[in-house]
C-alpha positions in Angstrom: -28.3 -0.5 -22.4 -28.0 -4.3 -22.3 -29.2 -7.2 -20.1 -26.4 -9.0 -18.2 -26.4 -12.2 -16.1 -26.4 -11.1 -12.5 -23.8 -13.9 -11.6 -21.4 -12.4 -14.1 -21.3 -9.0 -12.4 -18.2 -8.4 -10.2 -18.5 -6.4 -7.0 -15.0 -5.3 -5.9 -14.8 -3.7 -2.5 -11.6 -1.8 -3.3 -13.3 0.2 -6.1 -16.7 0.7 -4.6 -17.4 3.6 -2.3 -19.7 1.9 0.2 -18.6 -0.1 3.1 -21.9 -2.0 3.5 -25.6 -1.8 2.5 -28.9 -0.5 3.8 -31.7 -3.0 4.3 -34.5 -0.5 4.1 -33.3 0.8 0.7 -33.0 -2.8 -0.7 -36.5 -3.6 0.5 -37.9 -0.4 -1.0 -36.2 -1.3 -4.3 -37.7 -4.8 -4.3 -41.2 -3.3 -4.1 -40.5 -1.3 -7.3 -38.1 -3.7 -9.0 -39.4 -3.2 -12.6 -39.1 0.6 -12.5 -35.6 0.9 -11.2 -32.9 2.6 -13.4 -30.2 0.5 -14.9 -27.0 -0.2 -13.0 -23.6 0.8 -14.4 -20.8 -1.6 -15.1 -17.5 -1.5 -16.9 -16.7 -3.5 -20.0 -15.2 -6.1 -17.7 -18.6 -6.2 -15.9 -17.2 -4.6 -12.7 -20.0 -2.8 -10.8 -19.6 1.0 -10.8 -23.0 2.1 -9.6 -26.2 0.3 -8.3 -25.2 -2.0 -5.5 -28.6 -1.8 -3.7 -30.5 -2.3 -7.0 -28.3 -5.4 -7.7 -29.1 -6.9 -4.3 -32.8 -6.2 -4.8 -32.7 -8.2 -8.1 -30.8 -11.1 -6.5 -33.3 -11.3 -3.6 -36.2 -11.3 -6.1 -34.6 -14.3 -7.8 -33.9 -12.4 -11.1 -31.3 -13.9 -13.3 -30.5 -10.8 -15.4 -30.4 -7.0 -14.8 -30.3 -4.1 -17.2 -26.9 -2.4 -17.4 -25.3 0.6 -18.9 -21.7 -0.4 -19.9 -19.0 2.2 -19.8 -15.4 2.0 -20.7 -13.7 3.0 -17.5 -10.2 2.0 -16.5 -10.0 0.1 -13.2 -8.0 2.8 -11.5 -10.8 5.3 -12.2 -13.8 3.1 -11.1 -13.9 4.4 -7.5 -13.9 8.0 -8.7 -16.8 7.5 -11.2 -18.7 5.3 -8.7 -18.6 8.2 -6.2 -19.6 10.7 -8.9 -22.7 8.7 -9.9 -23.6 8.2 -6.2 -23.6 12.0 -5.8 -26.5 12.5 -8.2 -28.9 9.7 -7.2 -29.5 6.9 -4.8 -28.7 6.5 -1.2 -26.1 9.1 -0.2 -22.8 8.1 1.4 -22.3 8.2 5.1 -19.9 10.9 6.6 -17.3 8.3 7.6 -17.4 6.9 4.0 -16.9 10.3 2.6 -14.0 11.0 4.9 -12.3 7.8 3.9 -12.9 8.5 0.2 -11.6 12.1 0.5 -8.3 10.8 1.8 -8.1 8.2 -1.0 -8.8 10.7 -3.7 -6.4 13.2 -2.4 -3.5 10.8 -1.7 -3.9 8.2 -4.4 -5.8 9.9 -7.2 -4.2 13.4 -6.7 -7.6 15.2 -7.1 -7.9 18.8 -6.2 -9.8 20.1 -3.1 -12.5 21.6 -5.4 -13.0 18.3 -7.3 -13.2 16.2 -4.2 -15.5 18.7 -2.4 -17.9 18.7 -5.4 -18.0 14.9 -5.9 -18.6 14.3 -2.1 -21.0 17.2 -1.7 -19.0 18.7 1.2 -17.5 22.2 1.7 -13.8 22.7 1.2 -13.5 23.7 4.8 -14.8 20.3 5.9 -12.5 18.7 3.4 -9.5 20.6 4.8 -10.3 19.4 8.3 -10.5 15.8 7.1 -7.1 16.1 5.4 -5.3 18.1 8.0 -2.9 15.3 9.1 -2.1 14.4 5.5 -1.4 18.0 4.5 0.8 18.4 7.5 2.8 15.3 6.6 3.1 16.6 3.0 4.3 20.0 4.2 6.9 18.3 6.4 8.1 16.2 3.6 8.3 19.2 1.3 10.3 21.1 3.9 12.6 18.1 4.2 13.1 18.0 0.5 13.9 21.7 0.4 16.4 21.5 3.2 18.0 18.3 1.8 18.5 20.0 -1.6 19.8 23.2 0.1 22.4 21.2 2.0 23.5 19.7 -1.3 24.4 23.4 -2.3 21.4 24.0 -4.6 20.1 27.6 -4.6 16.6 28.3 -3.6 15.7 29.1 -7.3 17.1 25.7 -8.4 15.1 24.0 -5.7 11.9 25.8 -6.8 12.4 24.4 -10.4 13.5 21.0 -9.3 10.5 20.4 -7.0 8.1 22.4 -9.2 6.9 24.6 -6.4 6.7 28.4 -6.1 9.8 30.2 -5.1 7.8 32.0 -2.4 6.9 28.6 -0.9 10.6 27.6 -1.0 11.6 30.8 0.7 8.9 30.6 3.4 9.7 27.0 4.3 13.5 27.5 4.3 13.4 30.7 6.4 11.1 29.0 8.9 13.4 26.1 9.2 16.5 28.3 9.3 15.1 30.3 12.2 14.3 27.1 14.0 17.9 25.8 13.6 19.5 29.0 14.7 17.3 29.1 17.8 18.3 25.6 18.7 21.5 24.7 16.9 22.5 21.0 16.8 25.1 19.9 19.4 27.0 16.6 19.0 26.2 13.8 21.4 29.9 13.2 21.3 30.8 16.8 22.3 34.5 17.0 23.4 35.7 19.6 25.9 39.4 18.9 25.8 42.0 18.6 23.1 42.3 14.8 23.3 39.4 13.1 21.6 38.9 9.4 22.3 36.5 7.5 20.0 37.1 3.8 20.3 34.0 3.0 18.1 32.6 4.8 15.1 29.0 6.1 15.2 27.1 3.8 12.9 24.9 6.7 11.7 27.8 8.2 9.8 29.4 6.7 6.7 29.7 3.2 5.4 31.6 0.6 7.4 34.8 0.2 5.4 38.5 0.3 5.7 39.9 3.7 6.4 36.5 5.1 7.6 37.0 7.5 10.5 34.6 7.9 13.4 31.9 10.5 12.5 32.3 12.0 15.9 35.6 13.6 14.8 33.7 15.4 12.0 30.9 16.3 14.4 33.2 18.1 16.8 35.1 19.9 14.0 31.9 21.2 12.6 30.6 22.2 16.0 33.7 24.3 16.9 34.6 25.7 13.5 31.4 26.2 11.5 27.9 27.5 11.8 24.7 25.9 10.4 24.4 26.2 6.6 28.2 26.9 6.2 29.7 25.1 3.2 31.9 22.1 4.0 34.1 20.5 1.3 35.5 16.9 1.6 37.6 16.1 -1.5 38.4 12.5 -0.3 35.0 11.6 1.0 35.5 7.8 1.0 32.7 6.2 3.1 30.6 9.4 3.1 31.1 10.2 6.8 31.4 13.9 6.3 28.2 14.0 4.2 26.1 12.2 6.9 27.5 14.4 9.7 26.7 17.6 7.6 23.1 16.4 7.1 22.7 15.8 10.8 24.2 19.2 11.8 22.7 21.2 8.9 25.9 22.1 7.1 26.0 22.4 3.3 28.4 20.0 1.7 30.3 19.2 -1.5 31.9 15.7 -1.5 34.2 14.1 -4.0 36.4 11.0 -4.3 38.6 9.5 -7.0 36.5 6.3 -6.8 33.0 7.2 -5.4 31.1 4.4 -3.7 28.0 6.5 -3.0 25.7 8.4 -5.3 26.0 11.5 -3.2 29.8 11.6 -3.8 31.0 13.1 -7.1 33.9 11.6 -9.0 37.0 13.8 -8.8 40.8 13.4 -8.4 42.0 16.0 -5.8 45.5 15.7 -7.3 44.1 17.9 -10.1 43.0 20.6 -7.7 39.5 21.5 -6.4 36.4 21.8 -8.6 35.5 25.4 -9.3 32.3 25.2 -7.3 34.3 24.7 -4.1 35.7 28.2 -4.2 35.2 30.2 -1.0 34.1 27.2 1.1 33.8 27.8 4.8 35.6 24.6 5.9 37.6 21.9 4.1 37.9 18.5 5.9 40.9 16.4 4.8 41.5 12.8 5.7 44.2 11.9 3.1 45.4 8.4 2.3 48.4 7.9 4.4 51.6 6.8 2.8 52.0 3.0 2.8 49.1 2.7 5.3 45.9 3.2 3.2 45.9 2.8 -0.6 49.4 1.3 -0.6 49.7 1.8 -4.3 48.7 5.5 -4.2 52.3 6.8 -3.6 55.5 5.1 -4.7 57.5 6.7 -1.9 57.3 9.2 1.0 58.6 12.1 -1.1 55.7 11.6 -3.6 53.3 11.7 -0.6 54.9 14.9 0.6 54.5 16.4 -2.9 50.8 15.4 -2.8 50.4 17.1 0.6 52.2 20.2 -0.6 49.9 20.7 -3.6 46.9 19.8 -1.4 47.9 22.6 1.0 48.4 25.2 -1.8 45.1 24.2 -3.5 43.3 24.4 -0.2 44.7 27.8 0.5 43.5 29.0 -3.0 40.0 27.5 -2.4 39.1 28.3 1.2 37.6 31.7 1.9 39.4 34.4 3.9 39.5 33.3 7.5 38.1 29.9 6.4 39.2 26.7 8.1 41.0 23.6 7.0 41.0 20.5 9.2 43.4 17.8 8.4 43.8 14.4 10.1 47.2 12.8 9.9 48.9 9.8 11.4 52.7 9.0 11.5 54.1 5.9 9.8 55.5 3.4 12.3 54.9 0.0 10.8 56.9 0.1 7.6 59.5 2.6 8.5 59.6 5.6 10.8 58.1 8.7 9.0 56.9 11.7 10.9 54.1 12.4 8.4 52.1 14.5 10.9 54.9 16.9 11.7 55.9 17.3 8.0 52.2 18.0 7.2 52.1 20.7 9.8 55.2 22.4 8.3 53.8 22.1 4.8 50.5 23.8 5.6 52.3 26.5 7.5 54.5 27.2 4.5 51.4 27.4 2.3 50.2 30.4 4.3 48.0 28.8 6.9 48.3 29.4 10.7 47.4 26.7 13.1 44.6 27.5 15.6 44.2 24.2 17.2 46.1 20.9 17.6 44.0 17.9 18.8 45.1 14.4 19.5 42.7 11.7 18.2 44.3 8.4 19.3 43.4 5.0 17.8 42.2 2.2 20.0 44.9 -0.3 21.1 42.6 -3.1 19.9 43.5 -2.4 16.3 46.9 -4.1 16.8 47.2 -7.8 16.6 49.1 -9.7 19.4 51.9 -10.6 16.9 52.3 -7.0 16.0 52.7 -6.1 19.6 55.3 -8.9 20.2 57.2 -7.9 17.1 57.3 -4.3 18.3 58.7 -5.4 21.6 61.4 -7.5 19.9 62.4 -4.8 17.4 62.2 -2.1 20.0 59.9 0.3 18.1 56.8 2.2 19.1 53.4 1.3 17.6 51.5 4.3 16.2 48.3 5.0 18.1 48.3 8.8 17.8 46.5 10.7 15.1 46.9 14.5 14.9 44.1 16.7 13.9 45.3 20.1 12.9 42.9 23.1 12.5 44.3 25.7 10.1 42.9 29.0 9.1 43.7 31.2 6.2 45.6 34.4 7.1 44.1 37.7 5.9 45.9 38.9 2.8 
């Protein structure tokens, strides 16, 4: 115990449990000033316990006060101050205890039993005070479980990754799964005919970059040809549109690209085939780089492009599950030659063993063409390519 100058003692509101002081208590202490126990401070002279005693000394004109100095890190001062208050002195008000309970649970990560003991309240009372925080935590935990599951983690892997009991993972996931199947997501852009017009891309889906398709196309494909929690593979994920749509519609996904620009896309060259983990996927979504239109250096000529599509079709057939679906978006070349890429792609996939269950037209907006391109097309008497074909193939039963 040492004597410290009163002016040197620091009272920090953020590490002291009280929100004010009680005049009656201070006056009572003034009448018994020489018999009061010492106050407690840290080595940095930050007050831990004894605010009313300190005020009494100040009002009595004292210059020094007896202190017990403890080595307490600043981040723990509030906890120790509350503990000391619990055993002597003026007890905290209910509203002060409620505020402290939330701080200790959220910022100090103390257990229910520890907080209940230091605040001298029942765990039932504490549970009531923390209801909204616990609810928010549970919602966040459920979101983490679902997010990891959509990334194709197993429930056992999720349990280990989040360090929570497997039973908790199962309970949360099954509860969420039931909710989704009772009210499955429906696209805002739902199409009822086989011509889909999307002049603008939905900004919720994918990065805004060259070659990015409207997420509404993927939305409708998933709505018509998958169920919630089916596995969707996109080997040319580009801007990440498929990933974002899968998250919104609760489909599991595996996404790859030769040059990933997002952390949730894995690096892989589809020309080498599909990664092993894609085997037995429910749906494969394909938006290939078109010959001489996107990634102009990707193929040296149209025949190399067709070879790429041929191998892609064969690999997709080997990868997709029985009766699984492959959706491929294709556009003809009209600007630098006249190549019917769409028709050839259809034939290639048919030869690979697929049968076509739907053919959808997804035209481009006319605004994509510059006035000089339109005039040139008039002069040279050739059609500009607005049409994109979306083919939906399914794997025949072997």
